[in-house]
C-alpha positions in Angstrom: 0.0 0.1 -0.4 3.0 2.5 0.4 3.7 2.1 -3.3 0.1 3.0 -4.1 0.5 6.2 -2.2 3.6 7.1 -3.8 2.2 6.7 -6.9 -0.7 8.5 -6.5 1.7 11.5 -5.3 3.8 11.0 -8.2 0.5 11.1 -10.6 -0.7 13.9 -9.0 1.1 16.3 -10.8 0.0 15.5 -14.7 -3.3 14.9 -13.1 -3.5 18.6 -11.6 -1.9 19.9 -15.2 -4.6 17.7 -17.2 -7.6 18.1 -15.1 -7.3 21.3 -13.0 -5.3 23.3 -15.2 -5.9 22.6 -18.8 -9.5 24.0 -18.8 -9.3 26.5 -16.6 -7.4 30.0 -15.6 -4.6 29.6 -13.6 -6.2 30.7 -10.4 -9.0 28.0 -10.9 -6.0 25.8 -11.4 -4.3 26.7 -8.2 -7.3 27.0 -6.2 -8.2 22.9 -7.2 -4.4 21.9 -7.3 -4.1 23.3 -3.7 -7.8 22.3 -2.1 -8.3 19.1 -3.6 -4.4 17.8 -2.8 -4.9 18.8 0.8 -7.9 17.1 1.5 -7.2 14.2 -0.5 -3.3 13.2 -1.1 -1.9 10.9 1.5 -0.2 11.8 4.2 2.1 9.1 5.2 3.5 8.5 1.6 6.9 9.9 0.5 8.7 9.8 -3.0 12.7 9.4 -1.7 14.7 10.0 -4.6 18.8 9.7 -4.4 20.5 12.9 -3.4 17.9 14.8 -2.7 15.0 15.2 0.4 11.9 12.7 0.1 9.0 14.6 -1.7 5.7 14.7 0.4 2.1 15.6 -0.2 3.2 19.4 0.2 6.0 19.2 -2.2 3.6 17.5 -4.7 1.0 20.4 -4.3 3.5 22.9 -4.6 5.5 21.5 -7.8 1.7 21.3 -9.4 0.7 25.0 -8.6 4.1 26.3 -10.0 3.9 24.2 -13.3 0.9 25.2 -13.7 1.4 28.9 -13.2 4.2 28.8 -15.5 1.8 27.3 -18.3 -1.1 29.2 -18.2 -0.1 32.7 -17.0 3.9 33.1 -17.4 2.8 36.7 -17.9 1.5 36.7 -14.2 5.1 35.9 -13.0 7.2 38.5 -15.2 4.7 41.0 -13.8 5.3 40.2 -10.3 8.9 39.6 -9.9 10.5 36.7 -8.0 11.7 37.1 -4.5 10.6 40.5 -4.1 7.7 42.0 -1.9 6.8 39.4 0.3 9.1 36.8 -1.0 12.1 38.7 -0.2 11.7 37.4 3.2 12.3 33.7 1.7 15.7 35.0 0.7 16.4 36.0 4.0 15.2 32.5 5.3 17.3 30.9 3.4 20.5 33.3 4.2 19.6 32.4 8.1 19.3 28.8 7.0 23.2 29.0 6.0 24.0 30.8 9.2 22.0 28.0 11.3 24.1 25.0 9.2 27.6 27.4 9.5 27.1 27.7 13.6 25.8 23.9 14.4 28.9 22.2 12.6 29.3 20.2 16.3 27.9 16.6 17.4 25.4 16.8 20.5 26.5 14.3 23.3 24.6 14.4 26.7 25.0 11.1 28.1 23.3 8.6 25.6 21.4 11.1 23.7 23.2 12.4 20.1 22.2 14.3 17.2 24.7 14.8 14.7 26.6 18.0 13.3 24.5 19.8 10.5 26.3 19.4 7.1 25.7 20.8 3.5 23.2 18.2 3.0 21.5 19.3 5.7 20.8 22.9 4.6 20.5 21.8 1.1 17.2 19.3 2.1 15.7 22.7 4.3 16.4 24.9 1.5 14.5 22.4 -0.9 11.7 21.6 1.4 11.7 25.7 2.0 11.2 26.1 -1.8 8.8 23.4 -2.8 6.5 22.7 -0.1 6.3 26.7 1.4 7.1 29.2 -1.4 5.7 27.4 -4.5 2.2 27.8 -2.9 2.8 30.9 -1.6 3.7 32.5 -4.9 1.6 30.5 -7.1 -1.4 31.7 -5.0 -0.1 35.7 -5.1 0.4 35.2 -8.7 -2.6 33.5 -9.9 -5.2 34.7 -7.7 -6.3 38.6 -8.3 -9.6 39.4 -9.2 -13.4 38.9 -8.0 -14.2 36.2 -10.5 -10.8 33.8 -8.4 -11.9 35.2 -5.3 -15.6 33.7 -5.8 -14.4 30.8 -7.1 -12.1 29.9 -4.2 -14.8 30.3 -1.9 -17.5 28.2 -4.2 -14.5 25.7 -4.2 -13.9 26.0 -0.1 -17.8 24.8 0.2 -17.6 22.4 -1.9 -14.7 20.9 -0.5 -16.1 21.3 2.7 -19.1 19.7 1.9 -17.6 16.4 0.5 -15.8 16.8 3.5 -18.6 15.9 5.5 -19.6 12.9 4.3 -16.0 11.5 5.3 -16.3 12.9 9.0 -19.7 11.5 9.4 -18.3 7.8 8.8 -15.4 7.8 11.0 -17.2 10.2 13.9 -19.1 6.2 13.6 -16.5 4.0 12.4 -13.6 5.6 13.8 -10.7 7.3 11.9 -10.1 4.2 8.9 -10.3 6.1 5.6 -6.8 7.1 5.3 -5.7 3.6 6.1 -8.5 1.8 3.8 -7.3 3.9 1.1 -3.5 4.0 1.6 -2.8 1.3 4.5 -1.3 3.8 6.5 -2.8 5.7 9.5 -1.5 9.5 10.0 -2.2 9.7 13.8 -2.1 6.8 16.3 -5.6 5.5 17.5 -5.5 6.7 21.1 -5.0 10.5 20.2 -8.5 10.5 17.7 -10.5 9.5 21.2 -12.1 12.6 22.4 -15.1 12.8 24.4 -16.0 9.6 24.6 -15.8 9.2 20.8 -13.6 10.1 17.4 -12.2 12.5 16.1 -12.4 12.2 12.6 -9.2 12.4 10.3 -10.4 11.7 7.0 -6.8 12.2 5.0 -5.6 15.0 6.8 -2.5 14.6 9.6 -4.4 15.2 12.8 -8.2 16.2 13.9 -7.1 19.7 14.4 -6.6 19.5 10.9 -9.8 18.8 10.4 -11.2 21.0 12.8 -9.6 24.0 11.3 -11.0 23.2 7.8 -15.0 23.2 8.8 -14.0 26.4 10.2 -12.7 27.9 7.2 -15.2 26.0 5.0 -18.6 26.9 7.0 -17.0 30.8 7.1 -17.2 30.5 3.6 -20.2 29.3 3.1 -21.8 31.8 5.5 -20.2 35.0 3.8 -21.6 33.5 0.2 -24.8 33.1 1.9 -25.2 37.0 3.1 -24.1 38.0 0.0 -27.0 35.9 -1.7 -24.6 33.3 -3.7 -25.4 30.3 -1.2 -28.1 28.9 1.1 -27.4 29.7 4.6 -28.6 25.8 5.6 -25.5 24.9 4.1 -23.0 27.0 6.4 -25.3 25.7 9.5 -24.7 22.0 8.2 -20.7 22.5 8.1 -21.0 24.4 11.6 -22.8 21.4 13.0 -20.2 19.2 11.3 -17.4 21.7 13.1 -18.9 21.1 16.7 -19.2 17.3 16.0 -15.2 16.7 15.3 -14.9 17.8 18.5 -11.7 20.3 17.9 -11.9 22.8 20.8 -9.8 25.3 19.3 -11.6 25.4 16.1 -15.1 25.5 17.4 -14.2 28.7 20.0 -12.9 30.5 16.2 -16.2 29.1 14.5 -18.3 30.9 17.8 -16.4 34.3 17.1 -16.7 34.6 13.4 -19.7 33.0 12.1 -22.2 35.3 13.2 -20.3 38.1 12.6 -20.2 36.7 8.9 -23.8 36.4 9.2 -24.7 40.2 9.8 -26.0 41.3 6.5 -26.1 45.2 7.3 -22.4 44.9 9.3 -19.8 47.0 7.2 -16.7 44.9 7.0 -13.4 45.9 9.0 -9.8 44.7 8.9 -10.3 44.8 12.8 -10.1 41.0 12.6 -7.3 40.3 11.1 -5.1 43.2 11.9 -5.9 42.3 15.4 -4.7 38.7 14.9 -1.3 39.9 13.1 -0.5 41.3 16.1 -1.2 38.8 19.0 0.7 36.4 16.9 4.1 38.7 16.6 3.7 40.1 19.7 3.2 36.6 21.7 6.5 35.3 20.8 7.9 38.2 22.0 6.5 38.7 25.5 7.0 34.9 26.0 10.8 35.5 25.4 11.0 38.4 27.0 9.2 36.7 30.2 6.8 39.1 30.4 3.6 37.5 29.1 1.4 36.3 32.2 1.6 32.6 31.7 0.9 31.8 35.4 -2.0 33.8 35.8 -3.5 32.2 32.5 -2.9 28.9 34.3 -4.2 29.8 37.3 -7.6 30.8 35.8 -8.2 28.0 33.7 -7.1 25.5 36.1 -10.0 27.2 38.7 -12.1 26.3 35.9 -10.8 23.0 34.7 -8.1 21.5 36.2 -7.3 18.7 33.0 -7.1 21.4 30.9 -5.1 24.2 33.3 -2.4 21.3 33.4 -2.1 20.6 29.7 -1.6 24.5 29.0 0.7 24.4 31.9 3.0 21.8 30.1 2.8 23.7 26.6 4.1 26.7 28.5 6.7 24.5 30.6 7.9 23.1 27.1 7.6 26.3 25.8 10.1 28.0 28.1 12.8 25.3 28.0 13.4 25.6 24.6 13.5 29.5 24.9 15.8 29.0 27.4 17.6 26.1 25.2 17.8 28.7 22.3 19.3 31.1 24.0 22.2 29.1 25.2 23.3 28.3 21.4 22.1 30.9 19.2 19.2 32.8 19.8 19.7 34.7 16.3 19.9 31.1 14.3 18.7 28.3 16.2 19.6 24.9 16.3 18.9 23.1 13.1 16.7 20.0 12.5 17.3 16.7 14.1 15.5 17.9 16.8 19.1 19.1 18.4 16.7 21.9 20.2 15.0 19.3 22.6 16.1 18.3 26.4 17.0 15.0 26.6 17.5 12.7 29.8 21.5 12.2 29.9 20.8 8.1 31.3 18.9 6.8 28.2 18.8 9.6 25.9 14.7 9.8 25.9 13.6 13.2 24.2 11.4 14.8 27.1 10.2 17.5 25.1 7.0 17.8 23.3 6.3 20.6 21.0 2.9 21.6 19.8 3.2 25.3 18.8 4.5 25.9 14.9 6.1 29.2 16.4 8.3 27.8 19.2 9.4 24.7 16.7 10.8 27.1 14.2 12.4 29.4 17.0 14.0 26.6 18.3 15.1 25.1 14.9 15.9 28.6 12.5 16.5 31.3 15.6 14.8 34.8 15.3 15.4 35.2 12.1 13.8 32.2 10.7 10.7 33.0 13.0 10.7 36.6 11.5 10.8 35.4 7.8 7.9 32.9 8.6 5.7 35.2 10.4 6.2 38.5 9.0 5.5 36.4 5.2 2.2 35.5 7.0 1.1 38.7 8.6 1.8 41.3 6.6 -1.0 40.7 3.9 -3.0 40.5 6.9 -2.4 44.3 7.8 -2.6 45.4 4.5 -5.9 43.5 4.0 -7.4 46.2 6.4 -6.9 49.0 4.0 -8.4 47.0 1.2 -11.1 46.2 3.2 -12.1 49.3 4.2 -11.5 50.9 0.2 -13.3 48.5 -1.1 -17.3 49.7 -2.4 -19.2 47.1 -3.5 -20.6 45.1 -0.6 -20.6 41.7 -1.2 -16.7 41.7 -2.5 -15.8 43.5 0.9 -17.6 40.4 2.2 -15.9 37.7 0.7 -12.7 39.4 0.9 -13.2 39.9 4.8 -14.1 36.5 5.0 -11.3 35.2 3.2 -8.8 37.1 5.2 -10.4 36.0 8.6 -9.9 32.4 7.4 -6.4 33.3 6.6 -6.0 35.3 10.1 -6.8 32.4 12.2 -5.0 29.9 10.5 -2.1 31.7 11.5 -3.6 32.4 15.2 -3.6 28.6 15.1 0.5 28.4 14.7 1.0 29.8 18.5 -0.8 26.4 19.7 -0.2 24.0 17.3 1.7 23.0 14.2 1.9 23.5 10.7 -0.5 20.4 9.6 -0.8 21.8 5.9 0.3 24.7 3.3 -3.5 26.2 3.9 -2.1 29.1 5.9 0.5 30.2 2.8 -1.9 29.4 0.6 -4.5 31.7 1.8 -2.1 34.3 2.7 -0.6 34.6 -1.0 -4.4 35.0 -1.6 -5.0 38.0 0.3 -1.8 39.4 -0.7 -2.5 39.0 -4.5 -6.5 39.9 -4.0 -5.3 43.5 -2.3 -3.8 45.3 -5.1 -6.0 43.6 -7.7 -9.4 44.0 -6.3 -8.6 47.8 -5.7 -7.1 47.6 -9.3 -10.5 46.3 -10.9 -12.4 48.7 -8.8 -10.1 51.5 -10.4 -10.6 50.3 -13.8 -14.3 49.3 -13.5 -14.9 53.1 -12.2 -13.0 54.5 -15.1 -14.9 52.4 -17.2 -18.5 53.8 -15.6 -17.0 57.6 -15.9 -16.2 56.8 -19.9 -19.8 55.2 -20.2 -21.5 58.0 -18.4 -19.3 60.6 -20.8 -20.4 59.0 -23.5 -23.9 58.9 -22.5 -23.8 62.8 -22.1 -22.3 63.4 -25.6 -24.8 61.5 -27.4 -27.8 62.9 -25.0 -25.9 66.4 -26.0 -26.2 64.8 -30.2 -30.0 63.9 -29.7 -30.4 67.3 -28.2 -29.0 69.3 -31.1 -30.5 67.1 -33.8 -33.7 67.6 -32.1 -33.2 71.7 -32.0 -32.1 71.7 -35.6 -35.2 69.2 -36.9 -37.5 71.7 -35.0 -35.6 74.8 -36.9 -36.0 73.0 -40.3 -39.3 72.8 -39.3 -40.3 76.7 -38.5 -38.3 77.5 -41.6 
């Protein structure tokens, strides 16, 4: 069955080009390649080629998107040169990776715990993983998705994917998470980790139940926004919201409780306050933790008074983050420890890894230091900051509502990187879409207004011509 998973990964590139890109625009191809690939490609399979890192689900999605944009919209790539604007952070990140390898050319040996020194192969591996799995998706999304038509297509495909995924979720809620095993022969997560509240938390074809929960937050938000502007049935959004609750992901349910009522308000003026606020929280939280001014003890006490088990879980997360922050300061706070869990804490007498990291931000900080953290999260957060003025300037209510929903969807995905890991490329895909739509929608609005002014001018000119003809006819009749 592992061979079947590898075959599916290899076949996805020509499949995406022929099925998703050939009959559609570059934007339509990118949207479907990312969404359907995220939903159904195997999580456990890898294509391990000689001398280069293994290609996985994210790699194949990125390669497919890039080839599709090169084929269908090369002019868009010329209009947005690589490694300028947002992409400059990828260049800085690569420079940071070089520094990480250079400053970690030593073995770690603590009792029975051993971690090898970093080499040139590790540098090549990390750079390729960054470019293929993350950069290509972000750049393809930013380059291709720029018009209102693209935005509507994105929201529609997300709702369709959410509705199809409800079938898999319902099956696994009843029979336990088995679909990935039935199709690909392996399960992406331990069976004990999917038991929640006396039932099961579905995985379908994603890495964790939290990834499924976040996906239903996004799809229910898109469905509600489309229903608000009259492009969909509100019952679909309520159905997706019900599935969101059923998949038993507490954080995702909280995001839905906040965002769905806001998306349902027809007369509410959309603002960029929510994406902007989330971007600020995402950037401020790590620095307050690093400076040891975040009130983590007070928060743990507050939660413990409500739920002792939940309080203990939060304390454990804060404790693990504190240990990694302390260890990173010991070596190289700027560039981190690199891969192979070199930043983790080990028991010297048996070499056992005692570190359990959940948040993507602390993983990046431990591996790549402050430079890597800033590159990753500035790439994700700056489009959210720039989305605020765009939402304010958009005059059409329906366009503003859809763009607001996409920006909020991207924002909650990025916010979830504080407590949880990076499960797929949707955060980069969505922020790339926001980065492309921000100038694209304003330019489209400007063109539309210019066309309307020309039409008004032509209408006035034709009216004046008719009046002049009528006066001439009247004068001729009098004569």
